[in-house]
C-alpha positions in Angstrom: 0.0 0.0 0.1 1.2 3.6 -1.0 2.5 5.6 1.9 0.2 8.6 2.9 2.3 11.5 2.9 1.1 15.2 2.5 3.2 18.2 1.6 2.7 21.0 4.1 3.4 24.6 3.1 1.8 27.6 2.0 0.6 29.0 -1.2 2.2 31.9 -3.1 1.6 35.3 -1.6 0.6 33.8 1.6 1.7 35.0 5.0 5.4 35.9 5.7 7.1 33.4 8.1 9.3 36.3 9.2 9.0 37.6 12.8 7.0 40.9 12.6 8.5 42.0 16.2 11.3 44.8 15.7 9.9 45.8 12.4 9.5 49.5 12.2 7.4 50.9 9.3 8.3 54.0 7.4 6.4 57.2 8.4 3.4 57.5 6.3 0.5 59.9 5.5 -2.9 59.6 4.1 -4.0 62.0 1.5 -7.7 62.4 0.7 -9.1 62.6 -3.0 -12.5 63.8 -4.3 -13.9 62.5 -7.4 -16.0 64.7 -9.7 -18.8 62.0 -9.2 -18.7 62.6 -5.5 -16.7 59.7 -4.4 -14.1 60.4 -1.7 -11.1 58.1 -0.8 -7.8 58.2 0.7 -4.3 56.9 -0.3 -1.6 56.4 2.0 2.0 57.6 0.9 5.3 57.4 2.6 6.0 60.8 4.4 8.9 61.8 2.1 7.0 60.9 -1.0 6.2 63.6 -3.7 2.4 63.7 -3.5 0.4 63.6 -6.6 -2.3 66.1 -7.1 -4.5 63.9 -9.1 -5.4 60.2 -8.6 -7.6 57.7 -10.6 -10.8 57.0 -8.6 -11.0 53.3 -7.6 -14.8 53.2 -8.0 -15.4 55.0 -11.4 -12.1 55.5 -12.9 -12.5 59.4 -13.1 -9.6 61.7 -12.4 -9.9 62.8 -8.7 -8.3 65.6 -7.2 -6.9 66.2 -3.7 -9.3 67.1 -1.1 -6.8 69.5 0.7 -7.1 72.0 -2.4 -3.7 71.6 -3.7 -4.1 72.2 -7.4 -1.8 70.6 -10.2 0.9 72.9 -11.5 0.0 74.7 -14.8 2.5 73.3 -17.3 3.8 75.7 -20.0 2.6 74.7 -23.5 4.8 75.3 -26.3 3.3 76.9 -29.4 3.7 74.5 -32.3 6.2 75.3 -34.7 5.2 75.6 -38.4 7.4 74.5 -41.4 7.8 78.2 -42.0 9.4 78.8 -38.5 11.7 75.7 -38.8 12.9 77.0 -42.3 13.5 80.4 -40.9 15.7 78.9 -38.1 17.9 77.6 -40.9 17.9 80.3 -43.6 17.6 84.2 -43.8 15.1 85.8 -46.1 18.0 86.8 -48.5 19.1 83.1 -48.8 15.4 82.3 -49.3 15.1 84.7 -52.1 18.3 83.6 -53.8 17.1 79.9 -53.8 13.7 81.0 -55.2 15.3 82.8 -58.1 17.7 79.8 -58.8 14.7 77.5 -58.9 12.6 79.9 -61.1 15.4 80.2 -63.5 15.7 76.4 -63.8 12.0 76.2 -64.3 12.0 78.6 -66.9 15.0 77.1 -68.7 13.3 73.8 -68.8 10.1 75.4 -70.6 12.1 77.0 -73.2 
């Protein structure tokens, strides 16, 4: 008859077998967030962490803002550069006029 052996252990992600005594947790702080749909929730951060001004609401997925009134920094937006702006960075008006005159001479020479 086969021996009846059972493997004893714990599943993945189960409890730690380390002794929790003597473990000191890092200082923490909880920041409240308010969702535009009226949900309020808190998120715990380390005390020295850079705190975000927005967080995704765990209930509805909307972007929630901090309850303490701290607003996100307004980021400077760059004005999109046009082709003309980039061309002017590389060439002066005089150079462009010379290039245009050369090209027009070439085109006129091909037609005759």
